[in-house]
C-alpha positions, 0 to 999 in steps of 0.5 A, a space after each residue: 498473538 496469532 493475528 498480530 503475527 499475521 499482520 507482521 507476515 503480510 507486511 514482510 511479504 509486501 517488503 520482500 515484493 518491493 525488494 525483489 522488484 526494485 532492481 528490475 524496475 530501475 533496470 528498465 528505467 521505470 519511476 519507482 511506484 510509490 517512491 514519493 511517499 515519506 517512507 520512514 514514518 510509514 515504515 516505523 508505524 506499519 513495520 518497526 512498531 508491530 515487529 517490536 511488539 511481536 518480538 517483545 511480546 507487548 500486550 495491547 496497551 489501548 485495546 479496542 473491543 471489536 467484533 469477533 469477525 474483525 480479525 478474520 476480516 483483517 486477514 482477508 484485507 491483508 491478503 488482498 493488500 499483498 496481492 494488490 501491492 505485488 500487482 502494482 509492481 508487476 504491472 509497471 514492469 509488464 507495461 515496459 516488457 510486454 505491452 509497451 504501453 502504460 497503463 495496464 493491469 490494475 492501473 487501468 482501473 486505479 492510478 495508485 494501487 500501491 497506495 491503495 494496498 498500503 491503506 488496506 494494510 493499515 486497516 488490516 493492521 487495526 483489525 488484526 491488532 485491535 489496539 489503538 496504539 499499535 493497530 492505529 499507527 499505520 492509519 495515522 502515518 498514512 493520514 499525515 503523508 498520503 496527500 502530499 505524497 500523491 500530489 507530488 507523484 502525480 505532479 511528476 507524472 503530469 510533467 513527464 507524460 503531460 496531457 496523456 496522464 491528465 486524460 488518464 486521471 480523468 478516467 481512473 480513480 486514485 485508490 479505487 475504480 472510478 465506477 465504484 466511487 460514484 
């Protein structure tokens, strides 16, 4: 039960980060990063279902047989996801306070670090739980909701920032740096 608890703690860190930065971002009139993702299915599959499973002591209903290195790899992915999630919030706030320009920080390399963090956390969930039902829930929710959410968010950015955002899109990758995508 150690590895599933690691996942739940990682998701809790991400949620607390979001709660801490939300008022600061709203105060500075920033569009909340990731506001377009359909929250409830993702929250249900990545937070509520795993939390219930940990609290109620549910065992794996559809176990996966993975390498012994899967769970430690999941731990590393979850740690990186938490860092990237934090940076996605911090860099938007710093852009307004320090640089006065945008994009900066992790946004220089990828357009949607928050979504990248969610994908990493969903993969970590699968590796840490090693169960198709509970572990795969995050991936399933993101598979269904990521595309429409990103298209909507990028549409809002294009309407708000116009040609500057279009230029930015040509030089950055959505989820990982464009240099790595080639």
